[in-house]
Structures are given as structure tokens and as C-alpha cells.
N, C-alpha and C positions, 0 to 999 in steps of 0.2 A: 361885040364888046361885052365883057363880063358884067353881070348884075351883082351889086353889093347887098349882102344880107346881114342884118344886125340881129344876133341871137341874144335875147335878154332872158336870163333865167339862171338857175343854180348849176354850177360845175363842180367836179370834185376838187377839193375836199370840203365837207365830208362826202362819202360815197352814198348816194341813194339811187333808187331806180331812175328818178328824173335827171339827176346830175350826170349819171352814167350815159343815159340816152342823149343828153345835150352834148356831151363830149364826143360821142360817135357822130351825131349830126354835124358837128363842126369838122370832124375828119372827112366825112363824106363830101362836104362842100369844098374843103381845101383841095381834095383830089379831083374835083370837077373842073371841066374846061369852061363852064358857063357861069360859075358863081365865085364870089370872094366872100369869106365869112369874117365878120367882126363880132366882138362879144362885149356884153356887160354881165359880169358874174354877180349874181344876187345871193350866193350861198352865205348863210350866217354861220359864223365860226363854230358855234356851240350846237351840238345835236341834242334835241330833246323831243319828247312826244307831244308837247303842248303846241301843236301847230295852230296858227291863227290867233294865238294869244299875243297881245301887245304888251311890250315892256319899254321902258325909257331907252334901254340899250339898243333894243331892236329898232325902235323908232328912229333914233339917231343914226344907226347904221344905214337904214334904207333912205333916210333923207340925204345922207352923204352921197349915195349912189346917183341921186338926181343931178349931181354936178356933171355927169357924163351925158346929159341930154343932147349936147351938141352932136353926138354920133347919129342922131336921128336924121339930121340934115345930110349926112354923108352916105346914106344907104337907101336903096330902092325898096327893099322889102324888110319889114320888121316882124320877126318871129319871136313869139313870147311863150314861155311856159310858166304862167302865174300859179299862185296857190288857189285853193278852191273855197276859201273862206272870204268874208268881206274884207278883212285886212289883207289876206293873201292876194286878193285882186287889186285893191285900191292902192297898195304900195307901188303898183305899176302905172298909176293913173296918169302921171305927167308924160310918160312915154306914149301911152295910148292916145291921149288927147292931142299931143303935138303931131303924132303920126297921122291922125285923122285930119287935123287942120291942114297938113301939108299934102293930103291925099296920097299917102303912102299905102302900099298893100300891107295889111295887118293880118298875120296868121297866128292864131292862138291854138296851141297844142295842149289838150287837157289829158293829164296822165292819171285820171282817177274817175270816181263815180259819185263825187259829193257836190260838185258845182251846182247841179240842178236842185239838189236837196237844200243847199244853202239859200238859193234864190227863193224857194218856197217858204222858208222860215223867216225871211226878211219882211219888213213892212215899212211904209212911209218913205222918208227921204233916202234911207239906206237901200231900199229895194229899187228906187228910181236911179240912184247912182250906179248900182250894180248892173242894171239893165242898160243904162246909157253907155257904160264902158264896153260891155260885151257886144252890144248891137253895132259897134263900129268895126267889128271883125269882118275881114274880107273872106277868109277861109278858116274853118274850124277843123281840127284833126282830133280824132278820138281813137282809142285802142281797139275797139271792136263794135259790132253792130248795136248791141244792147246799150252801149254808152252814148249813142248819138243824142239821146234825150237830154244830156247835159248841155248841149249847145242849141238844140232845136227851139227853145223859147226866144233865142236872140237873133238867129240868122236862118235863111232858107235851107231846107234839107239838101238841096243840090250843091250847097257850098260847104257841106260837112263831109269829110273824108275819113275812111277807116285806114289806119296804119298800124298793123300788128307790131308788137315788140319783137325782139330778136335775141339771139345769143351771138356773142363775138366769135369771129372766125376761128381764133386759136383754140377755142374750147372744143371744136368739132374735129380737130386733128388727133383722133385717138383710135387705137385698136383695142378697145376695152373688151376684156373677157369678164362677163358678169359673173361674180362669185356668189354662190348660194350656200356657203358653209354656215352663215349666221345672218341675222338682220344687221345691216350696216346703214345706220340712219344718220341723215344730216339735216340740220336746220341752217339755211343760208339766207339771212335777212337781217334787218335791224332788230335788235332785241328790245322790242316794245310790247307792252301788255296786249295791245290790239292785234299783234301778229300771232298771238297764241303761244308765246314762248313758255309762260308759266304752266299752261295746261299740258304742253308737251313734256316739260321737266317732271311734272307730277305723274304723268303717264309712264315715263321711263322708270320712275321709282317703283311703280306697281309691277312692271316687268321684272325688275330686279328681285322684288319680294317673292315673285312667283317662279323664280329661277329660269326665266326665258333668256336664252343665249342671244345677246346683242352687243353691239358697240354703237356709240353715238358721238358725233362731233358737231359742235355748235359754232357758227361763225357769223360775225357781223358786229356793228357798232352797238355798244351797250348804252341804253338811255340812262343818263346820270340819275334821274329821279327814281329809277327802279334797280339801280346797281346792287344795293344791299340785299334786296329781296331775291333777285336772280342769283347772286352769288351764294346765298344761303341754300337755295335748292340745288345748285350745281355741286356744292360741297358735300351734299348727302349722297351723290351718285358715284358709284365705283367705276362704271364703264362708259362714262360720258366726259368728254374733254371740251373745254372752251378754247377756241383758237384765236379769238380776236378778229380783226379785219383781215380778210384774205384777198389777194389780187394776183393776177398773172399766173405763174406756175403753181403757186400755192392753191389758188382756187381751182385750177384745172386738176391738180392732184387730188384735191378733196372730192370733186365731183366724179372723178374716175374711181376713187376708192369706194364710194358708197353704192348701194343698190336701192335705197329707199330715200326719197326726199319728202319731208313733212313740213307743211306750212298751214297750220290750222287758223288762218287769219279771220278776224272780224273787224279789222282796222277800217274806220269810217272813211278814210281818204283813199282806200285801195282802188286800184284800177285793174291792172293785169300784170302781176309781178314778173319782172324779167327773170328772176331766179327760177321760176317754174319752167320757163322755156329753156334756160341753161341746163336744168336737170333733165329735161326730155332729150336735149341734144347729146347728153352724156349718158344716156341709157339708164335712167332711174325710173322706178315706179313712183308715181306721184300720190301723196295723201294730202288733201287740202279741203277747203270748204266751198259750198255753193254761195259765193260772195262776189259782189261787184261784177267785173267782166270775166271772171275765171270760168264759169260754165260755158262761155262762148268758145273756149279753146280746149277744155278738158271734159271728156266723157267718162262716166263711171264704167268700170270693167275694161274699157279700151285703153285708157291712159293711166288708170289707177283707181283710187277710191275717194269718195267724199266722206267727211266726218261732220258731225253736228258742231255748230259754233259753241265755244266755251264748254265743251263736253270732254272731260278727261276720259270717261268710260268709253266714249265713241272712238277715241284714238287708240285706247288699249285694245278694244274689241277688234278693230281693223288690223292692228299689228299682230294679234293672235291668229287671225284668219290667215294672214300671209305666212306666219311662222309655221303653221300646220301644212301649208302647201307652197313651199318656196319656189317650185317650178314656175308658178305664175309670174314671178319677178322677171325671169328671162323672157317669157312670152310678151309681157307688156313693155319691157325694156327695148326689145327689137321693134315693136310697133311704134314706140315713141321716137326712136331714131329715124324711122322712115317718115313719120308724120312731121317731124321737125324739118327734115330735108325738103319736104313738099311745101311747107308754109312759112317757116320762121328763120330762114338763114339770113345772114348779114346781107347777101346780095338781093334777096327779096325786099328787105327793108330799104336798102339803098336805092334800088330801082323805083320802088313805089313812092318813096319820099321825093325823089327828084321829079317824078311825074306830077305829083301834087303841087310842088313848088312852081313848076314850069307850066302848069295847065292854065 
């Protein structure tokens, strides 16, 4: 008999790393012979960078979701991808508490590296509530080894599993010939200050001023709070285009066009960006930061280069190094393709996820 799993968390739209991962988890379960997936979509319609901030509109939205609590009774396993702040977790309280009362299996999948930090900053009743909710977890899932510390205060280490992110299968169907005529740079993420978008745009302006031959394409949701600032910098750049949100063939074409992927993130909720894995799958050299779980999967010189957080100069310097020796792009691109096939394919994710669920 099939087991029923209730997935509680964000689904597209808007597209984020977590919502995309949840969509794929549902597809994996739908294709399985052993499980049936049901959902409660917690995506808030408006994308902004102020995660964990409470507003009346948000509060009303999440209170309305509680009307779907009856679904807890209909499922054997409750799989949640909550936020990493106090509000991000407690908005799931009623689902966690009823699941615990009914002795359901509770699986919490943490897609970042801030949950443990948030717990340390809390005190008094808020800290006790936070602990009480998370300690009801049956299994915890994190993105890499160094991120286990986010769940270790709440459950035993043997109940914490590592599940790497992945790139969707269609992105790997390519016969890409890595072009070395110029730097072809992409930024593929949400356009938030914490993702380093402004530092990148300022770095690209310096490249233009120094007559370094490049093209850049920027893709992702633009945070409403930063739209004017980001557009002001984009408008100053001659060789940089903003594409908006890309999916499907558009995203595949973008990743196959580029040879360098840049994500200079210092986003406090960061985990292990799917876009980095997608860039490796499509033979791009990676430029990123030693932040959150990224150093667990990226090694300097093997997969690309690390830059300093919030440093325009560091980004410019690395791009200049590559520009002077473009052959390194092809070497790293081929290495990343092989590394991806060994560790981060959709099949790796699917098989490991089902093992964790079924263990």
C-alpha cells in the first residue's frame, strides 16, 4: 500500500531555490510506486528580501493556510520546508503540533544555514517555542555536512541526513562547445542585495571602463525594494542585459551561452544555491564566496574561484585573471561537468531522497 506524504512549503510561483526543490520532490513522489504526494503551498505572492518580517497581510495569508490542517489526518508522513527565522518556523506551528500529537513522521528539510544562528539569538519564551517545535522532528535533512549544525541542537545526529541539491535533467542534455572568445558572464539568482548583485554590476562597470571584452546576462526575480537601485546600475552598462525570470529552454540557452557563472553571495539565509550546480552541469567556471554550504561543494582552482564578500575589487581581480588566461575556462568547465555527473544529477537526488524517506 502506498504511503501518503504531505508536502508543506513554498512551490512556484515565485521561483526560489526552495520552491523549485519542492516542485521536484513532488514530481519524484508522484512517479514513485510507494508514495502519494499531497501539498499545502505556503508561497507568499509577493517576493521581497525581508524574510522573517511580519506584516498584517502576511499574517492573514498564513492564518488562512491553517484551514488546510485537515490534510494532516489524511497523510502518514509530514514533510516541511519551513523558514529559518522565528516567524518562518512558527507559521508552521499548528501543522507541526498536530502531526506530533497524532504521532506522524515529521521530516524537516532545511535549505539554508541560518536556523542554528536564529536559535542562538533567541531567548526566553521564543527560544523555548523554537526548540519545542523543532525537537518534534523525526528526521532532519540538510544540504551538506557543514550544515548539520542547524538541526543538531534539536535531534540526534543519526537522524540528520545530507541531501545535495541537483540540476534538472533537461539542463544536462547539451553538447556545449565552451567558447573562449570573450568573458560570457551570467548571474542567475534572485536579484537581492545579499546575493551580491550590486557588487557584480559595479564590477562590470569597471571592466567596461578598462576596455575588457565581455558580455553579461542577468536573470532572476528583482526584489521590489531594490528595483530602482538595480535598474540604475543596469542602465549604465553597455554590455549587460537583464532577462527577467528564465525557465525551461530560456534558462538552458542562457547556461549554455555562458562560460562564467558569478554569484558573490553573502545572503544570511543561504544554503547551497541550486544555480551553482546548474552552472557546473552546463560547463561554467564558478565565481562565488566562501559562504554557508558553498565550500562543501566548490573547491578553489578545481571548480572556479572564491571572491571576498561585499568586495567589488575581488570580483574584478578574478575576472581579470581569467581574461588573461581564458584557457582555464575550458579546463575547469570540463572538470565541473564530470564532477556534476558524479555527485549532483537528478537521479542522485531522487534515489537519495527516497532512501531517506523510506529509511
